[in-house]
C-alpha positions in Angstrom: -20.4 -8.0 -9.3 -16.5 -8.2 -10.0 -13.9 -6.5 -7.9 -10.4 -5.3 -7.6 -8.2 -6.2 -4.7 -5.8 -3.4 -5.5 -3.4 -4.3 -2.2 -2.8 -7.9 -1.3 0.3 -10.0 -0.2 -0.2 -13.3 -1.7 3.8 -12.5 -1.4 3.7 -13.3 2.3 3.2 -15.9 5.0 0.6 -17.6 5.7 -1.0 -16.9 2.0 2.4 -18.0 -0.2 3.0 -21.6 0.5 -0.9 -21.9 -0.9 -1.5 -18.8 -3.0 -2.9 -20.2 -5.9 -5.7 -21.9 -3.3 -6.1 -18.3 -2.1 -6.6 -17.1 -5.3 -9.0 -19.4 -6.8 -10.8 -18.7 -4.0 -10.7 -15.1 -4.0 -12.1 -15.3 -8.0 -14.6 -17.9 -6.6 -16.0 -14.6 -4.7 -16.0 -12.1 -7.5 -12.5 -10.9 -7.3 -11.3 -11.0 -11.1 -8.0 -8.7 -10.6 -5.4 -8.4 -8.0 -2.7 -6.0 -7.0 0.4 -8.0 -5.4 2.3 -5.5 -3.4 6.1 -6.0 -2.7 7.4 -4.7 0.6 11.4 -5.9 0.7 13.4 -7.8 -1.8 12.0 -11.7 -0.8 8.4 -10.1 -1.6 8.8 -8.3 -4.6 10.7 -11.4 -5.7 8.1 -13.8 -4.9 5.7 -11.2 -6.5 7.3 -11.3 -9.7 7.1 -14.5 -9.6 3.5 -15.0 -8.9 2.5 -12.7 -11.5 4.5 -14.0 -14.2 2.2 -17.1 -14.0 -1.2 -15.8 -13.5 -2.6 -13.0 -16.2 -5.0 -11.4 -13.4 -2.6 -10.7 -11.1 -0.7 -6.8 -11.3 2.3 -6.3 -9.4 3.9 -3.1 -7.8 7.1 -3.3 -6.4 8.6 -1.5 -3.3 10.4 -1.0 0.1 8.3 -0.7 3.2 9.3 1.9 5.9 10.3 -0.9 8.4 12.8 -2.4 6.3 14.9 0.8 7.1 14.2 0.5 11.0 15.6 -2.6 11.2 18.5 -1.7 9.4 19.3 1.5 12.0 18.4 -0.7 14.5 20.7 -3.2 13.7 23.4 0.1 14.3 24.2 0.2 10.5 26.4 3.2 9.9 24.9 5.7 7.6 27.7 5.2 4.8 26.6 1.5 5.1 22.6 2.8 4.9 23.0 5.0 1.5 25.2 2.1 0.1 21.9 -0.4 0.8 19.8 1.9 -0.3 21.4 2.6 -3.6 21.9 -1.4 -4.5 18.0 -1.5 -3.6 17.2 0.7 -5.7 19.4 -1.1 -8.5 17.7 -4.0 -7.7 14.3 -2.5 -7.9 14.4 -0.9 -11.6 16.1 -4.5 -12.5 13.2 -6.0 -11.4 10.9 -3.5 -13.0 12.4 -4.4 -16.2 11.6 -7.9 -15.3 8.1 -7.6 -14.6 7.4 -5.6 -17.5 3.4 -4.4 -18.5 2.5 -6.1 -15.2 4.1 -3.6 -13.2 1.4 -1.3 -12.7 2.3 1.0 -9.3 5.8 1.7 -7.1 5.4 0.7 -3.3 4.5 0.4 -1.2 6.5 3.2 0.5 6.4 6.0 2.6 6.8 6.9 6.2 5.6 4.7 9.5 6.7 6.3 12.5 3.4 4.3 14.9 6.1 1.8 16.8 8.6 4.7 17.6 9.4 4.3 21.3 9.1 8.3 22.9 12.2 7.7 24.9 14.6 7.3 22.2 14.4 10.4 20.5 18.0 9.9 18.7 17.1 6.7 17.5 13.7 7.7 16.0 15.6 10.2 14.6 18.1 8.2 12.4 15.0 6.0 11.9 13.1 9.3 10.4 15.9 9.9 8.0 16.6 6.5 6.5 12.7 6.1 6.2 12.3 9.5 4.5 15.7 9.1 2.3 14.3 5.5 1.0 10.9 7.3 0.5 12.4 10.1 -1.5 14.5 7.4 -3.7 11.2 5.4 -4.6 9.5 8.6 -5.2 12.0 9.2 -7.8 11.7 5.9 -9.4 7.8 6.4 -9.7 8.4 9.8 -11.6 10.8 8.0 -13.8 9.0 4.9 -15.0 5.5 7.2 -14.9 4.1 5.2 -12.3 1.5 5.7 -9.7 3.4 5.5 -5.9 1.5 3.2 -3.3 2.2 5.1 0.4 2.2 3.4 3.5 1.4 5.9 6.3 1.0 5.3 9.9 1.7 7.6 13.2 0.2 7.6 16.5 0.4 11.1 16.1 0.8 13.2 13.0 4.3 14.2 12.2 4.4 11.2 9.2 1.5 12.1 7.9 2.4 15.9 7.6 6.3 15.0 6.6 4.6 12.5 4.0 2.9 15.9 1.9 5.5 17.6 2.1 8.0 15.2 0.3 5.0 14.5 -2.0 4.9 18.2 -3.0 8.4 18.5 -3.1 9.7 15.2 -5.1 6.3 13.4 -6.2 6.0 15.2 -10.6 2.2 13.3 -10.0 2.5 12.4 -13.8 0.4 9.7 -12.5 -1.7 9.4 -9.4 -0.9 8.3 -6.0 -2.8 5.7 -3.1 -3.2 6.5 0.0 -2.9 3.0 1.1 -5.1 1.5 4.4 -6.6 5.0 4.6 -5.5 6.8 8.3 -5.1 9.9 9.9 -6.5 13.2 10.2 -8.6 14.5 7.8 -7.3 17.8 6.6 -4.3 15.2 5.3 -6.6 13.3 3.6 -8.2 16.6 2.2 -5.1 17.8 1.2 -3.9 14.6 -0.5 -7.2 14.2 -2.2 -6.6 17.8 -3.6 -2.8 16.3 -5.0 -4.3 13.6 -7.0 -4.9 10.9 -4.4 -6.6 8.1 -4.3 -7.8 6.6 -1.1 -7.6 2.4 0.0 -10.3 1.0 2.3 -9.3 -2.0 4.2 -11.2 -4.4 6.7 -10.4 -2.3 9.2 -13.7 -0.1 8.3 -15.9 -2.6 9.1 -14.7 -2.3 12.7 -17.0 -1.2 15.2 -15.0 1.4 16.0 -14.2 2.9 13.2 -15.6 6.2 12.7 -12.7 8.3 11.8 -12.9 5.7 8.6 -15.9 6.4 8.3 -15.9 9.6 7.8 -12.2 9.6 5.9 -14.8 7.6 3.5 -17.5 9.5 3.1 -14.6 12.8 2.8 -13.3 11.0 -0.7 -14.9 11.5 -3.7 -16.6 8.5 -5.3 -14.6 8.4 -8.2 -10.9 8.3 -5.6 -11.8 5.5 -3.3 -10.2 2.2 -3.6 -11.1 -1.2 -2.3 -8.1 -3.9 -0.4 -7.5 -6.2 2.1 -3.8 -6.0 2.4 -4.4 -9.7 3.4 -3.2 -11.5 5.6 -3.6 -8.3 7.7 -6.6 -6.7 9.2 -9.3 -9.1 8.5 -13.1 -7.4 8.1 -15.2 -7.6 11.7 -16.5 -11.0 11.4 -13.0 -12.9 11.0 -11.0 -10.4 13.3 -8.0 -12.2 14.9 -7.8 -14.9 12.2 -5.8 -14.4 9.2 -7.4 -12.1 6.4 -7.6 -14.1 2.8 -8.3 -12.1 0.0 -11.6 -13.5 -0.7 -12.8 -11.3 2.1 -12.5 -7.9 0.5 -15.9 -9.0 -0.5 -17.2 -8.7 2.5 -15.5 -5.3 3.2 -17.2 -4.5 -0.3 -20.8 -5.3 1.5 -19.9 -3.4 4.4 -19.7 -0.4 1.7 -22.7 -1.3 0.1 -25.0 -2.0 3.0 -24.1 0.1 5.9 -22.5 2.9 3.8 -25.1 2.7 0.5 -22.8 3.0 -1.9 -22.3 1.2 -4.7 -18.9 -1.1 -4.8 -18.8 -1.3 -8.9 -17.5 2.7 -8.4 -14.7 1.1 -6.5 -13.6 -1.2 -9.5 -13.8 1.4 -12.5 -11.9 3.8 -9.9 -8.9 0.8 -10.0 -9.0 0.5 -13.4 -8.2 4.2 -13.9 -5.5 4.5 -11.0 -3.8 1.9 -12.4 -4.5 2.8 -16.4 -5.7 -0.3 -17.0 
């Protein structure tokens, strides 16, 4: 049965150096298409390089929220942050033109408050402002290009999830679907996102022993809105925890879905084609 990995990072170390070998191993395990996702300028440039040479690899271009956390931590001024964001968007548009039809989405972008220190209230607020401005800008780019939006969301609490829904409802035109990459968060957030048209991405952490929240999210997601991801080199399945996640391991997540959750993963392949208009 062929699978589609809708979120992987052949463009990040340690996969990048030997990405053709990893892609060959993935194909040998039944993965016949994958989406290589950019997270900053370097990884986007690498994704462009990789996907231009391989017909069965798609590309998504975006700037991860942690990019803006780093800039805030470096004490970059508000005016400098705004100028850098403007440069990011100019660069993304030019690179999107280079990618041509291989470009199937914008992202990953979103909000990530997971590593915020509760004692650093002022710094956290500056990070939220920078992340929010970048997220809105990339939402508008997805609108302009009429492409799906890949959303990264993470928080120890619920604020990031609530903020994401608010920003999507305010700024996203919903010409194309959006993806909640690497499912997490409260069930009512997932349900509201699905009502807005979201697809939900499931990764190797679905196979972990303490996975009840993810199983509940999976079961609450309609069959035609589930996507299969690795997020390689991150989040290896249970049998490889503590090791680098390799793209072929998406097959193990598919097997878990079939054997433990009694769901035919073939539907997830069709969902990927529908989501990314392939």
